[in-house]
C-alpha positions in Angstrom: -7.2 23.0 23.9 -9.4 20.0 23.9 -12.3 22.0 25.2 -12.1 24.1 22.3 -12.5 21.4 19.7 -15.9 20.9 18.2 -17.7 17.7 18.6 -20.1 18.2 15.6 -20.1 20.1 12.5 -23.0 19.0 10.6 -23.2 16.1 8.1 -25.0 15.2 5.0 -26.3 11.7 6.0 -29.3 13.0 7.8 -31.2 10.0 9.3 -28.8 7.6 7.8 -26.1 8.9 10.0 -27.3 6.6 12.8 -27.1 3.5 10.5 -23.6 4.7 9.3 -22.2 4.9 12.8 -24.0 1.6 13.9 -22.7 -0.3 10.8 -19.3 1.2 11.3 -19.2 0.3 15.0 -20.2 -3.4 14.2 -17.6 -3.3 11.6 -14.9 -2.2 14.0 -15.9 -4.9 16.6 -15.5 -7.6 13.8 -11.9 -6.2 13.3 -11.2 -6.4 16.9 -12.4 -10.0 17.0 -10.0 -10.7 14.1 -7.1 -9.2 15.9 -7.7 -11.2 19.0 -8.1 -14.4 17.2 -4.9 -13.7 15.2 -3.0 -12.9 18.3 -3.3 -16.6 19.2 -1.6 -17.6 16.0 1.4 -15.2 16.4 4.5 -17.0 17.9 7.3 -15.4 16.0 8.4 -12.1 14.4 8.0 -13.9 11.0 4.3 -14.7 11.9 3.8 -11.1 13.0 5.4 -9.4 9.9 4.5 -11.9 7.0 2.0 -14.3 8.8 4.5 -17.1 8.8 3.9 -17.4 5.0 0.7 -19.1 5.6 -1.8 -17.0 3.9 -3.8 -18.5 1.1 -4.1 -17.1 -2.5 -7.6 -15.6 -2.3 -6.9 -13.9 0.9 -3.6 -12.8 -0.4 -5.0 -11.4 -3.7 -7.9 -9.6 -1.7 -5.5 -8.2 0.8 -3.0 -7.1 -1.9 -5.5 -4.8 -3.5 -7.3 -3.6 -0.3 -4.0 -2.5 1.3 -3.0 -0.3 -1.6 -6.4 1.1 -2.7 -7.2 3.0 0.4 -9.3 6.2 0.5 -7.7 7.1 -2.8 -9.9 4.6 -4.5 -13.0 5.0 -2.7 -13.1 8.7 -2.3 -10.3 10.0 -4.7 -11.1 8.2 -8.0 -14.9 9.0 -7.8 -14.0 12.7 -7.0 -11.4 12.6 -9.9 -14.1 11.4 -12.3 -16.5 14.1 -11.0 -14.1 16.8 -11.7 -12.4 15.7 -14.8 -14.9 13.3 -16.6 -14.0 10.0 -18.3 -10.2 10.8 -18.1 -10.4 9.4 -14.6 -10.5 5.9 -16.2 -6.7 6.5 -16.9 -6.3 5.9 -13.1 -6.2 2.2 -14.0 -3.9 2.9 -17.1 -0.7 2.6 -14.9 -2.0 0.8 -11.9 -3.6 -2.3 -13.7 -0.4 -3.1 -15.9 2.0 -2.2 -13.1 0.3 -4.7 -10.7 0.1 -7.3 -13.3 3.9 -7.0 -13.8 4.5 -7.0 -10.0 2.5 -10.4 -9.9 4.4 -11.8 -13.0 7.8 -10.5 -12.5 8.3 -9.9 -8.9 6.0 -12.1 -6.7 7.4 -15.6 -7.4 11.0 -14.5 -7.2 10.5 -12.4 -4.1 8.7 -15.2 -2.3 11.3 -17.7 -3.1 14.3 -15.7 -2.4 13.1 -14.0 0.9 12.4 -17.5 2.3 15.9 -19.0 1.2 17.7 -16.1 2.9 15.3 -16.0 5.9 14.3 -12.3 5.3 11.0 -11.1 6.5 11.3 -7.5 5.5 12.5 -5.8 2.3 15.6 -4.1 4.0 16.9 -7.4 5.1 16.4 -8.8 1.7 18.4 -5.9 0.2 21.2 -6.3 2.7 21.4 -10.0 2.0 21.0 -10.0 -1.7 23.6 -7.2 -2.1 25.9 -8.6 0.3 26.2 -5.3 2.2 28.1 -5.9 5.5 28.2 -2.2 6.4 24.6 -2.0 7.1 24.1 1.1 5.1 21.6 -0.2 2.6 19.5 -1.8 5.4 19.6 1.6 7.4 18.8 3.7 4.4 15.8 1.6 3.4 14.6 1.3 6.9 14.7 5.1 7.3 12.8 5.6 3.9 10.1 3.1 5.1 9.7 4.7 8.5 9.4 8.1 7.1 6.9 7.6 4.1 5.0 4.8 5.7 4.5 6.6 9.0 3.1 9.6 6.9 1.1 7.1 4.9 -0.7 5.8 8.2 -1.4 9.5 9.3 -3.0 10.3 5.8 -5.4 7.4 6.0 -6.5 8.3 9.5 -7.1 11.7 8.4 -9.2 10.5 5.5 -11.3 8.5 8.0 -11.9 11.6 10.2 -12.9 13.6 7.1 -15.4 10.9 5.9 -17.0 10.6 9.3 -17.3 14.4 9.4 -18.9 14.5 5.9 -21.4 11.8 6.8 -22.3 12.2 10.4 -21.3 15.7 11.5 -18.9 14.3 14.0 -15.7 16.5 14.3 -12.8 15.2 12.4 -10.5 15.0 15.5 -13.1 12.3 16.9 -12.9 10.2 13.7 -9.1 10.5 13.9 -8.8 9.4 17.4 -11.3 6.5 17.1 -10.0 5.3 13.7 -6.5 5.5 14.8 -7.1 3.7 18.1 -8.9 0.8 16.3 -6.3 0.3 13.6 -3.4 0.4 16.1 -5.2 -1.9 18.3 -5.9 -4.7 16.2 -2.6 -4.5 14.2 -0.8 -4.5 17.5 -2.7 -7.7 18.6 -2.5 -9.8 15.5 0.1 -8.4 13.1 0.0 -9.7 9.5 -2.6 -12.4 10.4 -4.9 -9.7 11.5 -4.1 -7.4 8.7 -4.4 -10.0 5.9 -7.8 -11.3 7.1 -9.2 -7.9 7.9 -8.1 -6.8 4.5 -9.9 -9.8 3.0 -13.1 -8.8 4.9 -12.8 -5.2 3.8 -11.8 -6.1 0.2 -15.0 -7.9 -0.2 -17.0 -4.9 1.1 -15.1 -2.5 -1.3 -15.6 -4.9 -4.2 -19.3 -5.3 -3.5 -19.9 -1.5 -3.2 -18.3 -0.6 -6.5 -20.4 -3.2 -8.3 -23.7 -2.3 -6.7 -23.4 1.5 -7.0 -22.9 1.7 -10.8 -25.4 -1.1 -11.3 -28.2 0.6 -9.3 -27.4 3.9 -10.8 -27.6 2.6 -14.4 -31.1 1.1 -13.4 -32.2 4.4 -12.1 -30.7 6.7 -14.6 -29.4 4.8 -17.6 -25.9 5.7 -18.9 -24.4 8.9 -17.4 -22.7 10.2 -20.4 -25.6 12.4 -21.8 -26.0 14.0 -18.3 -22.4 14.6 -17.9 -22.3 16.4 -21.2 -25.3 18.5 -20.3 -23.8 19.4 -17.0 -20.1 19.9 -18.0 -19.7 20.1 -21.6 -17.9 17.9 -24.3 -14.6 18.2 -22.3 -15.9 15.9 -19.6 -16.4 13.0 -22.1 -13.0 13.6 -23.6 -10.1 11.1 -23.1 -7.9 14.2 -22.4 -10.4 16.2 -20.5 -10.3 18.7 -23.4 -6.5 19.2 -23.2 -4.4 19.0 -26.4 -0.7 18.8 -27.3 1.8 18.5 -24.6 -0.8 19.4 -21.9 -2.6 16.1 -22.9 0.7 14.1 -23.1 1.8 15.1 -19.6 -1.7 14.5 -18.3 -1.7 11.0 -19.6 1.9 10.5 -18.2 0.8 11.6 -14.9 -1.9 9.1 -14.6 0.3 6.3 -15.9 3.1 7.2 -13.5 1.0 6.4 -10.6 1.6 2.6 -11.3 5.3 3.1 -11.0 4.9 3.2 -7.2 3.6 -0.3 -6.9 7.1 -2.1 -6.7 8.3 0.4 -4.0 5.5 0.1 -1.5 6.2 -2.6 0.9 2.9 -3.1 2.3 2.1 -4.4 -1.2 5.2 -6.4 -1.5 4.8 -8.0 1.8 1.8 -9.8 0.3 4.0 -11.6 -2.1 6.3 -12.7 0.7 3.5 -13.9 3.0 1.6 -16.2 0.6 1.6 -20.0 1.7 3.0 -21.6 -1.6 4.8 -20.4 -4.7 2.4 -22.2 -7.0 -0.6 -20.2 -5.6 0.7 -16.9 -6.8 -1.0 -17.3 -10.1 -4.4 -17.8 -8.4 -3.7 -14.8 -6.2 -2.8 -12.6 -9.0 -6.0 -13.4 -10.9 -8.1 -12.6 -7.8 -6.1 -9.3 -7.5 -6.4 -8.3 -11.1 -10.2 -9.0 -11.2 -10.7 -7.0 -8.0 -8.6 -4.0 -9.4 -10.3 -4.0 -12.9 -13.9 -4.1 -11.4 -13.1 -1.6 -8.5 -11.5 1.1 -10.8 -14.1 1.0 -13.3 -16.8 1.1 -10.7 -15.3 3.9 -8.8 -14.9 6.1 -12.0 -18.6 5.4 -12.9 -19.7 6.5 -9.4 -18.1 9.9 -10.1 -19.7 10.2 -13.5 -23.0 9.2 -12.3 -22.6 11.8 -9.4 -21.8 14.6 -11.9 -24.8 13.6 -14.2 -27.2 13.5 -11.1 -26.1 16.4 -9.0 -24.3 18.7 -11.4 -21.3 20.7 -10.2 -20.5 22.3 -6.9 -20.0 19.2 -4.7 -16.5 18.7 -2.9 -14.8 15.7 -4.5 -14.7 13.7 -1.3 -18.4 14.1 -1.1 -19.2 12.4 -4.2 -19.3 8.8 -3.2 -21.2 9.3 0.0 -23.8 11.6 -1.7 -24.5 9.0 -4.5 -24.7 6.2 -1.9 -27.1 8.0 0.2 -29.2 9.0 -3.0 -29.6 5.4 -4.1 -29.7 3.2 -0.8 -31.9 3.3 2.2 -30.2 4.2 5.4 -29.2 0.7 6.6 -27.8 -0.3 3.2 -26.1 3.1 3.0 -24.3 2.4 6.2 -23.0 -1.0 4.9 -21.7 0.5 1.7 -20.2 3.7 3.3 -18.3 1.4 5.8 -16.4 0.2 2.6 -14.8 3.6 2.2 -13.7 3.5 5.9 -12.7 0.0 5.3 -10.4 1.0 2.4 -8.7 3.5 4.6 -8.3 1.2 7.5 -6.9 -1.6 5.3 -4.2 0.6 4.0 -3.4 2.1 7.4 -2.9 -1.2 9.2 -0.7 -2.5 6.3 1.5 0.6 6.4 1.7 0.5 10.1 3.0 -3.1 10.1 5.7 -2.1 7.6 6.8 0.7 9.8 6.8 -1.5 12.7 9.1 -4.0 10.9 11.4 -1.3 9.8 12.1 -0.5 13.5 12.1 -3.9 15.1 13.4 -6.2 12.4 15.8 -3.9 10.5 17.0 -1.6 13.2 16.6 -3.2 16.5 17.3 -6.8 15.6 19.7 -5.9 12.7 21.8 -3.5 14.6 21.2 -3.4 18.3 20.4 -7.0 19.5 21.1 -9.7 17.0 20.5 -12.4 19.5 17.0 -11.3 20.5 14.6 -14.3 20.8 11.4 -14.6 18.9 9.2 -13.8 21.9 11.2 -10.7 22.6 10.8 -9.6 19.0 7.1 -10.1 18.9 6.7 -8.2 22.2 8.8 -5.3 20.9 6.8 -5.4 17.5 3.7 -4.8 19.5 5.1 -2.1 21.6 6.6 -0.3 18.5 3.2 -0.6 16.7 1.6 1.1 19.7 4.2 4.0 19.7 4.3 4.5 15.9 0.4 4.3 15.9 0.3 7.1 18.7 2.6 9.2 16.6 0.6 8.7 13.6 -2.6 9.7 15.2 -0.8 12.9 16.7 0.5 13.6 13.0 -3.1 13.0 11.5 -4.4 15.5 14.1 -1.8 18.1 13.1 -2.5 17.5 9.3 -6.2 17.2 9.5 -6.5 20.3 7.2 -4.1 19.1 4.6 -5.6 17.5 1.5 -5.3 13.7 2.1 -4.4 12.9 -1.5 -1.4 15.4 -1.4 -0.2 13.4 1.6 -0.7 10.0 -0.1 0.4 10.5 -3.6 3.1 13.1 -3.3 4.9 12.2 -0.1 3.9 8.4 0.8 3.1 6.5 -2.5 5.4 8.5 -4.6 8.2 8.6 -2.1 8.3 4.9 -1.6 7.9 4.2 -5.4 10.8 6.3 -6.3 13.0 5.4 -3.6 12.5 1.6 -3.1 10.9 0.3 -6.5 14.1 0.5 -8.7 16.2 -1.4 -6.2 13.6 -4.2 -5.6 13.2 -4.8 -9.3 16.9 -4.6 -10.0 17.7 -7.0 -7.1 15.4 -9.7 -8.6 16.4 -9.3 -12.2 19.9 -7.6 -12.7 23.0 -9.4 -11.5 25.1 -6.1 -11.7 23.2 -4.0 -9.2 25.4 -3.1 -6.1 24.7 -1.8 -2.6 26.3 1.5 -3.4 24.0 1.9 -6.3 20.9 1.1 -4.4 21.7 3.5 -1.5 22.3 6.3 -4.1 19.2 5.5 -5.8 17.1 5.5 -2.7 18.4 8.9 -1.7 17.9 10.5 -5.1 14.4 9.0 -5.6 13.1 10.2 -2.3 14.7 13.7 -2.5 13.5 14.2 -6.0 9.9 13.3 -5.2 9.9 15.7 -2.3 11.3 18.5 -4.2 9.5 18.0 -7.4 6.3 18.3 -5.6 7.2 21.7 -4.4 8.9 22.8 -7.8 5.9 24.7 -9.0 5.3 26.6 -5.8 9.0 27.5 -5.5 9.3 28.7 -9.0 6.1 30.7 -8.6 7.5 32.4 -5.5 10.6 33.2 -7.6 8.7 34.5 -10.6 10.3 31.7 -12.7 7.2 29.5 -13.3 6.8 28.8 -17.0 3.6 30.2 -18.6 0.8 27.8 -19.8 1.6 28.9 -23.2 4.9 27.2 -22.9 3.0 23.9 -23.0 6.1 21.6 -22.7 7.9 23.3 -19.8 4.7 24.2 -18.0 3.8 20.2 -18.4 7.1 19.2 -17.3 7.0 21.2 -14.1 3.6 20.1 -13.1 3.8 16.4 -14.1 3.2 13.9 -11.2 6.6 14.0 -9.3 6.9 10.2 -9.3 7.6 10.1 -13.0 10.8 12.2 -12.9 11.8 10.9 -9.5 11.5 7.3 -10.7 13.5 8.1 -13.9 16.3 9.7 -11.9 16.5 6.9 -9.2 16.8 4.3 -12.1 19.6 6.3 -13.9 21.3 6.7 -10.7 21.0 3.0 -9.7 22.4 2.0 -13.1 25.3 4.5 -13.2 26.5 3.9 -9.7 26.2 0.2 -10.0 28.3 0.1 -13.2 31.0 2.1 -11.4 31.1 -0.3 -8.5 31.8 -4.0 -7.8 28.7 -6.3 -7.9 28.4 -8.9 -5.1 29.9 -12.4 -5.7 28.2 -15.5 -6.2 25.2 -13.8 -8.0 25.0 -16.6 -10.6 24.4 -19.1 -8.0 21.8 -16.8 -6.3 19.8 -16.5 -9.5 19.6 -20.2 -9.9 17.0 -20.1 -7.1 14.6 -18.2 -9.4 14.3 -20.9 -11.9 13.9 -23.9 -9.7 11.2 -25.2 -7.3 11.9 -24.1 -3.8 12.0 -27.6 -2.5 14.6 -28.6 -5.1 16.9 -25.8 -4.0 16.7 -26.5 -0.3 17.1 -30.4 -0.9 20.4 -29.9 -2.8 22.5 -29.5 0.2 21.2 -32.3 2.2 21.7 -35.5 0.1 18.3 -35.4 -1.6 16.2 -35.1 1.7 13.9 -32.2 2.1 14.8 -29.9 5.0 12.4 -29.3 7.6 12.2 -25.6 6.9 10.7 -26.2 3.4 7.3 -24.7 3.2 6.6 -25.0 -0.5 6.2 -28.7 -1.1 8.6 -31.5 -0.4 8.3 -35.1 0.6 6.6 -34.5 4.0 3.5 -32.5 5.1 4.5 -30.2 7.8 2.7 -27.3 9.6 5.3 -24.7 10.1 5.7 -20.9 10.9 8.3 -18.6 9.9 9.9 -19.4 13.3 10.7 -23.0 12.1 12.3 -21.3 8.7 14.5 -19.0 10.9 15.5 -21.6 13.4 16.5 -24.1 10.7 18.7 -21.6 9.1 20.0 -20.3 12.5 21.2 -23.8 13.4 23.1 -24.0 10.2 24.6 -20.4 10.2 25.0 -19.6 13.9 23.4 -16.2 13.1 22.0 -15.9 16.8 21.5 -18.4 19.5 18.0 -19.9 19.8 19.0 -22.0 22.9 17.6 -25.0 21.1 14.0 -24.3 21.9 11.2 -25.7 19.6 8.2 -24.2 21.3 
């Protein structure tokens, strides 16, 4: 079979292809170096999964954005602008406010609470917050993460293979294998330290690329709108892409609903859990918001300039590479195009790490071996990363002909947003949420997202698809599935929670959110600041998540640490 796979298919980069590959190769060597260095800092499962809560605000802000934007920003948004016009600016309509809400309403509470209850993953946090002794909510949420994050990793690897094919003519399977091996390798070596710092490095490249491209295009062509109208008509500069009535309403809803996925995507939420100090969340939020605002506007302008310059007839995924090659000489184009690959890699490594944590921390440690040592958990995490990475590469190979953004938005991003998001927000803000309500919400959200994506296909096969003249029904059936899935998930969560008994002692738990972390941890120790406090206190102490866990372990007897401090 392998002998039948092509090695080259013909690319668009021409002479710049050598520079693209050379730049990408150098970039990968830097990432491997980051992974090797970070592996020296990883002593505990907490270090591996959330960096021992030692990641600073600037790195956290860049990492939070780079881990989410992926190939969807670098290739998808320019392609969307190329195909729909200025309506593509609505990509930020849901994402920017939703991310701001996440930093303002989730980050501080999640960072505090997960440290107090020694949780390094969302399933463990849900189990502790909702006092679920049955393990059902941990098992359900871990299964959701494993399924959707695993698909996410495969989708990003597919995107990397497609881009390498477009640019250099290298066959997609080569890009899939090479990109997958690199992602798995440095994530396996360094865990969250490697992921966060590589995301910072990659985020800087992405930001620079989407500042430079529109600026250079403006210098060469002026504003793009006149050329867009000449090539595509007035609909391309309409805020609804020429649609009216219900078609316009559901079109805008579909864009806005993308933002509903942020609270449910753990590779974004883990950034909040891993920041070094609660007080640094504000600075990290400012960094992330500036990054997002500039990147989304820049990406949309790239698509508009490409349409104005080249006209129609270009595949959406080719838009950003073609404009880059048009505006830059080979060596600079290689650096800029590495940004697109960087975005895909930054998402894939984060999602792989979340899937690893679901297996090791939530399944193995939570159910199979509660007395596993930190060294064992780190070793198993690396083995699991390797295994899941190999499975993701295989999936990417099998799905290499499937549209990347169908995989990402419909099954990965949307599935996580509908299944996990409502429970996370409710756990931090609503005292009445229950484990039963959360489990039901996760099942309904995930199932609805999958089924709604196929709804138009199924109705069409049955001859029951609404006609476009039935604007409301047609728009409802074709609206982005995360919107109905999220709504139904929330309704299920509220209804089932109201019919079941909430956990006890919630009022005391919620006091955590309104006090400094050091004040809470000092209350039970005669005014002294315990050694596991990592957010202020009377003593400066370099700690890792292992120290946090061990301090709680000695008090709770959760598992036997044998008194070791190394």
